[in-house]
C-alpha positions as a Markdown table, in Angstrom:
| # | Residue | x | y | z |
|---|---|---|---|---|
| 1 | Met | 0.0 | 0.0 | 0.0 |
| 2 | Thr | 1.4 | 3.4 | -1.0 |
| 3 | Ser | 1.4 | 6.2 | 1.6 |
| 4 | His | -0.3 | 9.4 | 0.4 |
| 5 | Gln | 0.9 | 11.6 | 3.3 |
| 6 | Asn | 3.6 | 13.4 | 1.2 |
| 7 | Leu | 1.4 | 13.8 | -1.9 |
| 8 | Thr | -0.5 | 17.1 | -1.7 |
| 9 | His | -3.2 | 16.1 | -4.1 |
| 10 | Phe | -4.5 | 13.5 | -1.7 |
| 11 | Asn | -6.4 | 14.1 | 1.6 |
| 12 | Gln | -5.8 | 12.1 | 4.8 |
| 13 | Asp | -8.2 | 9.5 | 3.5 |
| 14 | Gly | -6.3 | 9.0 | 0.3 |
| 15 | Gln | -8.9 | 10.8 | -1.9 |
| 16 | Ala | -7.9 | 13.1 | -4.6 |
| 17 | His | -8.6 | 16.8 | -4.0 |
| 18 | Met | -7.5 | 20.2 | -5.2 |
| 19 | Val | -4.9 | 21.7 | -2.8 |
| 20 | Asp | -6.1 | 24.7 | -0.8 |
| 21 | Val | -3.7 | 27.5 | -1.6 |
| 22 | Gly | -5.9 | 30.2 | -0.1 |
| 23 | Gln | -3.6 | 30.8 | 2.8 |
| 24 | Lys | -0.4 | 30.8 | 0.8 |
| 25 | Glu | 1.5 | 34.1 | 0.2 |
| 26 | Ser | 1.5 | 35.5 | -3.3 |
| 27 | Thr | 5.1 | 35.5 | -4.7 |
| 28 | Lys | 6.7 | 35.9 | -8.1 |
| 29 | Arg | 7.0 | 32.4 | -9.6 |
| 30 | Lys | 8.8 | 31.2 | -12.7 |
| 31 | Ala | 9.3 | 27.8 | -14.3 |
| 32 | Thr | 11.2 | 26.7 | -17.3 |
| 33 | Ala | 10.7 | 23.4 | -19.1 |
| 34 | Glu | 12.3 | 21.8 | -22.2 |
| 35 | Gly | 11.8 | 19.0 | -24.7 |
| 36 | Ser | 12.8 | 17.8 | -28.1 |
| 37 | Ile | 11.5 | 16.2 | -31.3 |
| 38 | Phe | 13.7 | 14.2 | -33.6 |
| 39 | Val | 12.6 | 14.3 | -37.2 |
| 40 | Ser | 13.8 | 13.0 | -40.6 |
| 41 | Glu | 16.3 | 15.0 | -42.6 |
| 42 | Glu | 13.5 | 15.9 | -45.1 |
| 43 | Ala | 11.2 | 17.2 | -42.3 |
| 44 | Phe | 14.1 | 19.1 | -40.7 |
| 45 | Ile | 14.9 | 20.8 | -44.0 |
| 46 | Cys | 11.3 | 21.7 | -44.4 |
| 47 | Val | 11.3 | 23.4 | -41.0 |
| 48 | Gln | 14.7 | 25.0 | -41.5 |
| 49 | Ser | 13.7 | 26.4 | -44.9 |
| 50 | Gly | 10.1 | 27.4 | -43.9 |
| 51 | Asn | 8.8 | 25.5 | -46.8 |
| 52 | Asn | 5.8 | 23.6 | -45.4 |
| 53 | Lys | 2.4 | 23.6 | -47.2 |
| 54 | Lys | 0.6 | 24.1 | -43.8 |
| 55 | Gly | 2.6 | 27.2 | -42.9 |
| 56 | Asp | 5.5 | 28.3 | -40.7 |
| 57 | Val | 5.9 | 25.2 | -38.4 |
| 58 | Leu | 7.7 | 27.0 | -35.6 |
| 59 | Ala | 5.5 | 30.1 | -35.6 |
| 60 | Ile | 2.4 | 27.9 | -35.3 |
| 61 | Ala | 4.0 | 25.7 | -32.6 |
| 62 | Arg | 5.0 | 28.8 | -30.7 |
| 63 | Ile | 1.3 | 30.1 | -30.6 |
| 64 | Ala | 0.1 | 26.6 | -29.7 |
| 65 | Ala | 2.6 | 26.4 | -26.8 |
| 66 | Ile | 1.5 | 29.8 | -25.5 |
| 67 | Gln | -2.2 | 28.8 | -25.8 |
| 68 | Ala | -1.5 | 25.5 | -24.0 |
| 69 | Ser | 0.1 | 27.3 | -21.1 |
| 70 | Lys | -3.1 | 29.3 | -20.6 |
| 71 | Gln | -5.3 | 26.2 | -20.8 |
| 72 | Thr | -3.4 | 23.9 | -18.4 |
| 73 | Ala | -6.0 | 24.0 | -15.7 |
| 74 | Phe | -8.6 | 22.7 | -18.2 |
| 75 | Leu | -6.4 | 19.8 | -19.2 |
| 76 | Ile | -5.0 | 18.7 | -15.8 |
| 77 | Pro | -7.8 | 18.1 | -13.4 |
| 78 | Leu | -6.2 | 19.2 | -10.1 |
| 79 | Cys | -4.3 | 22.2 | -11.5 |
| 80 | His | -5.4 | 25.7 | -10.3 |
| 81 | Pro | -6.4 | 28.2 | -13.0 |
| 82 | Ile | -3.8 | 30.9 | -12.7 |
| 83 | Ser | -3.1 | 34.3 | -14.4 |
| 84 | Leu | 0.2 | 34.1 | -16.2 |
| 85 | Thr | 2.1 | 37.3 | -16.4 |
| 86 | His | 4.6 | 36.1 | -19.1 |
| 87 | Val | 5.2 | 33.2 | -21.4 |
| 88 | Ser | 8.3 | 32.8 | -23.6 |
| 89 | Val | 8.9 | 30.1 | -26.2 |
| 90 | Glu | 12.2 | 29.5 | -27.8 |
| 91 | Phe | 13.2 | 26.9 | -30.5 |
| 92 | Lys | 16.6 | 25.7 | -31.4 |
| 93 | Leu | 17.4 | 23.7 | -34.5 |
| 94 | His | 20.1 | 21.0 | -34.1 |
| 95 | Glu | 21.1 | 20.1 | -37.6 |
| 96 | Asn | 23.5 | 17.2 | -36.8 |
| 97 | Glu | 20.8 | 15.3 | -35.0 |
| 98 | His | 17.7 | 16.5 | -37.0 |
| 99 | Arg | 16.4 | 17.6 | -33.6 |
| 100 | Ile | 14.2 | 20.6 | -32.8 |
| 101 | Ser | 14.2 | 21.6 | -29.1 |
| 102 | Ile | 11.8 | 23.9 | -27.3 |
| 103 | Glu | 12.2 | 25.8 | -24.1 |
| 104 | Val | 9.2 | 27.4 | -22.4 |
| 105 | Ser | 9.3 | 29.8 | -19.5 |
| 106 | Thr | 6.2 | 30.8 | -17.6 |
| 107 | Glu | 5.8 | 33.4 | -14.9 |
| 108 | Asn | 3.1 | 34.7 | -12.6 |
| 109 | Val | 2.6 | 36.4 | -9.2 |
| 110 | Gly | 0.4 | 34.1 | -7.2 |
| 111 | Gln | -0.2 | 31.5 | -4.6 |
| 112 | Thr | 0.8 | 28.4 | -6.7 |
| 113 | Gly | 3.5 | 27.6 | -9.1 |
| 114 | Val | 3.7 | 27.6 | -12.9 |
| 115 | Glu | 5.6 | 24.4 | -13.5 |
| 116 | Met | 2.6 | 22.5 | -15.1 |
| 117 | Glu | 2.0 | 25.4 | -17.4 |
| 118 | Ala | 5.6 | 25.3 | -18.7 |
| 119 | Leu | 5.5 | 21.5 | -19.1 |
| 120 | Cys | 2.1 | 21.6 | -20.8 |
| 121 | Ala | 3.3 | 24.2 | -23.2 |
| 122 | Val | 6.4 | 22.2 | -24.1 |
| 123 | Asn | 4.2 | 19.1 | -24.8 |
| 124 | Ile | 1.7 | 20.9 | -27.0 |
| 125 | Gly | 4.5 | 22.8 | -28.9 |
| 126 | Leu | 6.1 | 19.6 | -29.8 |
| 127 | Leu | 2.9 | 17.9 | -30.7 |
| 128 | Thr | 2.1 | 20.8 | -33.0 |
| 129 | Ile | 5.4 | 20.3 | -34.8 |
| 130 | Tyr | 4.5 | 16.6 | -35.1 |
| 131 | Asp | 1.1 | 17.5 | -36.5 |
| 132 | Met | 2.6 | 20.0 | -39.0 |
| 133 | Leu | 5.2 | 17.5 | -40.3 |
| 134 | Lys | 3.3 | 14.1 | -40.1 |
| 135 | Ala | 2.7 | 14.1 | -43.9 |
| 136 | Ile | 6.4 | 14.1 | -44.4 |
| 137 | Asp | 7.6 | 12.0 | -41.4 |
| 138 | Lys | 5.6 | 9.5 | -39.4 |
| 139 | Asn | 8.6 | 8.3 | -37.5 |
| 140 | Met | 9.2 | 11.4 | -35.4 |
| 141 | Arg | 10.1 | 10.9 | -31.7 |
| 142 | Ile | 9.3 | 13.3 | -28.9 |
| 143 | Ser | 11.8 | 13.1 | -26.1 |
| 144 | Asp | 13.2 | 14.5 | -22.9 |
| 145 | Ile | 10.4 | 16.6 | -21.7 |
| 146 | Gln | 11.4 | 17.9 | -18.3 |
| 147 | Leu | 11.3 | 20.8 | -15.8 |
| 148 | Ile | 14.7 | 22.5 | -15.7 |
| 149 | His | 14.2 | 25.4 | -13.4 |
| 150 | Lys | 11.6 | 26.9 | -11.0 |
| 151 | Ser | 11.7 | 29.7 | -8.6 |
| 152 | Gly | 9.3 | 31.3 | -6.1 |
| 153 | Gly | 7.0 | 30.0 | -3.5 |
| 154 | Arg | 7.7 | 28.2 | -0.3 |
| 155 | Ser | 10.2 | 25.8 | -1.9 |
| 156 | Gly | 12.3 | 28.6 | -3.5 |
| 157 | Gln | 14.8 | 27.9 | -6.2 |
| 158 | Trp | 15.3 | 24.6 | -7.9 |
| 159 | Arg | 17.5 | 23.8 | -10.9 |
| 160 | Lys | 17.9 | 20.4 | -12.7 |
| 161 | Asn | 21.3 | 18.9 | -12.1 |
């Protein structure tokens, strides 16, 4: 039997609940997440050249990632809806590996963190790239989605080793 005492989304009876953040102090919070998608050479060249029939792959993926960050509470049942104050989305093209990486930073001033918003944005940004390129490459691989930094709140600073 697993103990639920250290998991905040379970009450003392082991039932799922939304954490009460009403008594927490509002602080500036920031989170950064990253991930990658590996694509074929043909798909990579398509992104690099901006020559895709569906449009600019990275521009559309950037908008999708931003939109996803704002919709996180609707997608993950126990996430609090929060007001984001800033979202940034950066892509890097890694030609030798035919890899596209995304890094998303989310910020707010509030009573709960923004990690899930950054992670959700990374996922949807990468899935949008997949959707835009699937006619060219069905063998794409999404990988290494992870939180790399967070700050603010009771737990303070954290950075991936």
